[in-house]
N, C-alpha and C positions, 0 to 999 in steps of 0.2 A: 504494500500500500504506500503510495507517495505521501510525503508529509503534507503537501498542499491538500490532497484528498482527505487526509486525516483531520486537518483543521477545519475543513468545510467552509472556508471563507476565502475571499479573494483580497489580495493586497496586504495581508497581515505579515507575510514572511519578511518583507522589506523592513517593516517596523521593528521586528524582533531580532533581526540579524546581528545588530550591534550589542544585544544583550541588555538593553535598557536605555532608552533615549530620554531626553528631558521631557517634561510634561508637554511643553509647547510643541516640540517636534512630534511626539506621539499623537497629540490631538490633531495636528494638521494632516496626519496620514492614517489615522486609525479607522478601521471599518466600523460600521454602525452596530454590527452584531457578530457574535461567534456562535455558529451552529447552522443547521439546515432546516428549511421550512417543510413541515409535513402538511400536505394539502388535504382538506376534507373532501369526501366523496358524496356528501349528503347536501341537499339545498340548504342554504343558510338564511336565517331571517334578516330583515332589515334592522339597522341599528336604531336604538332608542325607542323600542316598542314594548319590551318586556319590563315590568316593574322590578325595581331593585329589591331582592330579598334581604332580610336581616336575619342572620342565624339565630337560633334559640339561645337563650342565656341560662347558664348555671351559676348560681350565687348563693351565699348565705350559709352553706353547710361546711362541715369539716371533712366529710368523706363523700366522694362521688363514685358511681359505678357506671362505666362506659363499656358498651358492647361494640366491638369491631365486627361489622357484618356486611354482607353483600345486599344491595337493594337496587331496585329499578326506579329511577327518578327522572322527571321531565326537566331537561336542561334546554334543549331546543324545543320551541313550541310544537306540541303535538307528537313529540318523539320521546320514547322511553330509552334511557341510557343506563346500562349496568355500571354500578359504582361500588368501590370499596369505601366504607364510611366508618366514622366514629359516631355511634348513636343513631345511625340511619339517615344522616343528612350530609350533604356536601355544600359548603364547608361543615365541619363538625360544630357542635355547640361552642359558643364563646363563654369561657370561664371568666367571671368577674370576682376578683379576690382582693383581700386587704393586705397591705404590707405588714409583715410580722405575724400574720395569722396562718399557721401551717395548715396545709390540707393534704389528704391522701386521695389518689385516684386509682381505683382498681379497674384495669383494662382486661376485659375478657375477649379472647381471640376466637371468633367464629368464622374467620376467613379460611380459604383453602391453603394458605401458606403461613409460615412464621411471620411475626411482626416484632417491632421494637418501637417504643415511643420516646422521642426526645422533646423536652420542653426547651425550645430554642430561645436563648437569652436568659434562661433560668439560672439562678445561683443555687445549684442543686448538688447534694451529696452524690458521689460517684456511682453508688449503687442504684440511684434513680435517674441518672443522667441520660440513660438510653444508649449505652455502649453498643456498637453494631452487632456484637455476638451474644449479647444478653437477650436471647430470643424468647419470645412468648410463643410457645408451640401450640398449634391447634390440636384438638382432641384426635387421638389416633395417629398422630404424626410419628412415623417410624424411621424416617430417613434422618439419621443424626450426623450426616456427613457435612452438609453445608454449614460453615461457621464453627463447627465443633473442633477444628484444629487449634483453636485458641485455648491454652490450658487454664486461663483465668476466666473463661466464659461462665456465666451463671444463668443458665436457661431456666425458664418457668414453664409449667404445663398449664395451658388454657388461660390462667389468670395470673397477672402480676400486679402488685400494689406499688405504686410510685409515691414517694414522699417528697413534698415540695415545701420547704420552710418559708419561702417567700420573704426572706430577710434581705430585701433589695429595694432599690428606688422604684417608685411607680412607673410603669411603662406598659406598652403593648408587646407582649411576647407572642409566640405561636408554637404550636405543637404539630409534629408530623412523624411519619414513619422514618426509621433510621436503620433498617435491616441491612446487614452486610451485603454489598454488591447489588442490592435490589431497591435502594431508596428511590431512584428516579421513577421506575414504573409504578411503584406503590403510591407515591405522592400523586403522580399523574392520574391514577385511578380514583383518587379522592381522599387519601388519608392526610388531611390537613385541617387545622382549625386555629382560632385565635384565643388568646388568654390575656386579659387586662388586669394589671395590678394597680390598685388605687391606694391613696392615703389621705389623711385629714388635711395636710398642708396643701396638697393639690386641689382638693375639693373646695378649699377656702379661696382659691384664686379668682373664682367667678368666670371661668372659661365656659364656653357653650357646653351644655349637658342635656341629658334626657334624649328627647327625639332630635335634638340638634347636635348630637354626637353620633357619628356613623363609623363603624368599623368596616373597612373595605379591603377584602382579600382579592387581589388581581392575579389571574392565572390564565395563561393561554393553553388551548387544547385543540385537537383535531378529531374529526368524527368520520367513521367509516360509513359506507352506503346504508347499512342497516341501523344507523344511529348510535352504534357503540363507539366508545372512545378508541381511536386508532393510536397505536404506539408501535414503533419498529423493533420490539424485543427480538433477540435471537431465539429465546425460549419463551413463547407467550404464556406458558403455564407458570413462569417465575419460580420453578421448582429447583433447578440445579444450575443451568448455564446462564451466567449473567451477560450483559452487554446488549448493544443495539447493532442494527445493520450498519454496514460500513459508511454509508452516506451521512449518518447522523452521529458519529462518534464525537464530534465537537459540541454536540448539544442538540436537543430536539425543540424546535420552535413550532408551536401550533399556529393556525390561521384564524382561530376564533378567540376573542378576548372575553373572558368571563370575569364578572365582578360578583362576589358572593354566590357564585355558581350560576349566574344568569348571563346570557350573551348580550353585550353592549346595552346594559339596562338604562332605564330612566327613573328618576326619583323626584317626586313633588316636594318642594321646599317652601318654607316661609321666607319672607324678605328680611332675614336676619343672618347673623354669623353662624357658621357651622364648623364643628370640629371634625376633621376627617382623619381617622386612624388608618393609614395606608400601609398595606403589606404587599410586597411583590412575592407571591408564592409560586411563580413560574419556575419551571425546571432550568431554563437557560435564557429566557428572553429578558432583555433590558428595556426599560421605558424611559422616556424623557417627557414628563407630564407638564401640560400647561392648561389653563382654564381660559376658554375663548367664548365670547358671545357670538351669536349668529351674524352680527354686523362686523365681526373681525376684531373687536376690542378685546384686549387681554386683561384678566384680573390678576391681582397679586395673590400669590400663595405665601402666607405668613407661616413660616416654620416655627413651631414652638417646642418640638421634641424630635429625638432621634431614636435609634434602636433601644437604648437603655434609659429612656426617660427624658424629662424636660431639659431644655437648654437653659443656660443662665439668663439669656435675653432673646426675644424674638429676632428672627432673620427673615427678611422679605426677599422672595424670589419671583421672577416671571416664569421660570420653568424649573423643574426639579427632576434630575436624573435619579433613577432608582433601580438597583441591581437585584437579582434574585436573593431573597432572604432579608433584604433591607426593609426597615420600617421608617416612615416619617409621619409625624404628628403635625397637622397643618390646619390653619384657620382660613376658611374661604368665606368672604363677606358678600352676601346677597342683598345687603341693606339698601343699596342704591340701584338695584336692578328692578326695572318696572315689572309689575305683575303681567304674566303672559310671556315674558322673555325666557329664552333657553340659554343655559351655560353648558358648554361641552367640555369634558376633560379629554384631551387628545394626546396622542403619543407621537412626539416629534421624530422618534426613531422608526415609526411604523410606516408602512406603505399599503395602499389599498385598504382592505378591511381592518388591518392591524393598526391603522392610524386612529381609529375610533376606540374609545374606552367606555365612557358612560356619559350621561347627560343629567342635568338638573333643570326642572321646569318650575319657575317661580310662580306660585299659584295664589298667594295671599300676603297682605301686609300683616305685620305682627310687632308687638313690643319686644325689644331685645334687651334682656337684663344682663347679658354677658359683657365681658370686657377682656382685653388682652393686656395684662400688666407689663410694665417696662422691665421688671425683674421677675423671672419665673421660678428660679430655683437658686438656692445658695449652698447646696450640698454636693456640687460637682467636685471630683478629686482634683487636687492641685499638684500632680506629679510633675517634677522637673527633670531635665536631662541628668543633672548631677545626682539625682536620687537613684538612678539605675545602677544595679550591681553588675550587669552584663549587657552586652549587645549581641544579638543573634542575626544571622543572615539566612534567608530562605529564597530559593527560586521555585517558581511554579511554571512548569514547562511540559510540552509533549515529549515523549520518549518511548523507548522500548520497554515492554513488560512481558517477561517470559518469551514466547515465540511470536508475540504480536506487538501492537502499539497500545500505549496508554497515556496517562497523565500523571506526572511525577512531582513530588516535592523534594528538592535537594537531590534530584537524580534517582530517587527511590520510590517504588510503589508501596502502598500501604501493606503492612504486615502486623496483625494484631499481637503477635508474640515478640515484637521488637519495641523497645523504648527509644523514641527519637529525641525527646527533650525531657530533661529532669530539672525541676526548679524547686526551690524551697518555699514553703508557705510563708507569705508575707513579702517575698522578694519583688522589687520593681525592676522591670526589664524593658529594653528597647528592642523591637523586632524590625528588621529591614527586609522588605519583601520586594521581589521583582517578578514580572509576568511576561510571558510571550504573547498570549492573546487575553481576552477578557477572563478574569478570574475573580469572582466575589469570594473573598477569604473570610471564613467564620472561625472564631475562637470560642470554644466552650468554656463555661464557668465564669470567665473574667471579662468585664468590659474594658475598653481601651479608648484612648484619645489618639487622633491622627495628628502627628507632629509635622509631617511634610509630605509633599508629592514631588517626585522628580527633582529633589533638591531645593524646591521652592516652597512657598506657603501652601497650607491646605486650601481646598476649595471652599466656597461659602457653605455648601451643603454638608461639609465634613464636621460642622460644629457639634459639640456635645459629646456624650459618652456613647460609644458604638460597640457592637459585637461582630459586625460584618463590614469589610472595606471592599469597595469595588475597584479592582485594579484593571486599568485599560491596557490595550496592546502596547508593549514596550515600556510600560510605566513602572516606576518604583515608588514605594511609600514607606514611611517610618511610623511605627506605632509605639506608644508607651502604655504599660499596664502594670497592675499589681496583682499578684496571684494570691488572693486571700479567699477565705470562705472555708474550703474543705481540702483535705488530702485525698489522693486517689488518682485513678487513671482517667484522663479526659482526652479530647481530640482537638485538632485544628484541621481544616480542610477547605477545599474549594466548594462553594455552594451552587455552582453549575452541577446539577444532580448527576448528569451523565459523566462529567469529569470525576466526581466523587466516587461513583460506582466503578470507574476504571482506574483506580489507584491513587487519586489525588487527595490523600488523607494521611495524617500522621498522629502518633501518640504523644501525649503530654502527661508526664507523671509529676504530680505535686506531692512533695515529701516533707 
């Protein structure tokens, strides 16, 4: 297989040949996307016709029971699609929890294959973090081969209880399947949901709340002629042989944009401020979002939070790039929009149908009690370069894996029985990352701040505490973090889910 075919993009190889250009040079030459588009074979509905669903909410309890099961759900109008779900819906239910109030979630696996649950962004003990070989085995599962080469694996039969202390800043987290080698197709089939952590200090800020706060899970998909989800797995049963067809090894891009499980939906809104909790739950697709009126005017997107919670102060954008697994907390003000007008959220990186995302239809005037404070949070960490006890370097690149091609960190594919990084609990470190093509890099357990990109300043949307950084082709970035919370085995990896399944993951041991 040629490297150009492996990457599935045009123009990227010139960017990465030097091993890491400046941000300006990379931006001037970078392709819009890494991956290949999978085209739907079923007729697709027009945009902005389907109402925006809001996932069911679970709150107020100390223990929850979730059944992972197969259901048929209407996604495209008039068409039933088979899904793998948490609790029978896609997305799964949204957990609403309180900072410092621990919960347990018992996941029962009634799917045809093993599963693993990872609370992405959670400050979670290692036993509940969702390590890829800590499988939840379905009833009657007799094949113990896949994932069982890990001597530290702790599988569970049918049900596993995950414990989440939630001793962390309020933020929108999300949960998804994290099974070894099969994360991408499992998430594609529906195993994803949102989790919001709140606290009293945030509640007192006066931000838009109630019906004026919307969680938005954005995910692209493709549909076969019979309405089923199409995905180019080598082994469609997801039993033993991981990977995708050759064309798609750089990432699978769908041609249908779903928001909360609906294609290009529309939502009726009051003429007031709304808080949009935006998650990119796509496997590989990047978005660059902007809010546009039908007359072409653009509205401000006021960012108030990032992956790991509120910023210190609001940052105003006209467009907001978001990579897989990133989250942004944004205020969109409809207060001056006339009743009857429409505001579209569009994707500047898309073309054709993937340029559309969702729309808001302003239907009534209303009193707006909300506000956007000048100071949002005073509890962001103040780590400085001189605090770091060590600096580490990591490359994220395509390479050989066994007798084929894969995606590597530091020239090595993932091996669960190998420790790649060992750090001491409480240590502050600087990590320097460099990419060949697009790689959204996620660090488990610890949030981080972005210190630089390409040797220059961070970008405006890099503000705040994050757990995923979007590296663009040829780009380098520096992160600073403190490994506190818990000892144990954790991960860092690319959150292009196809890259992750094909080796781009590494072990982090906190001791």
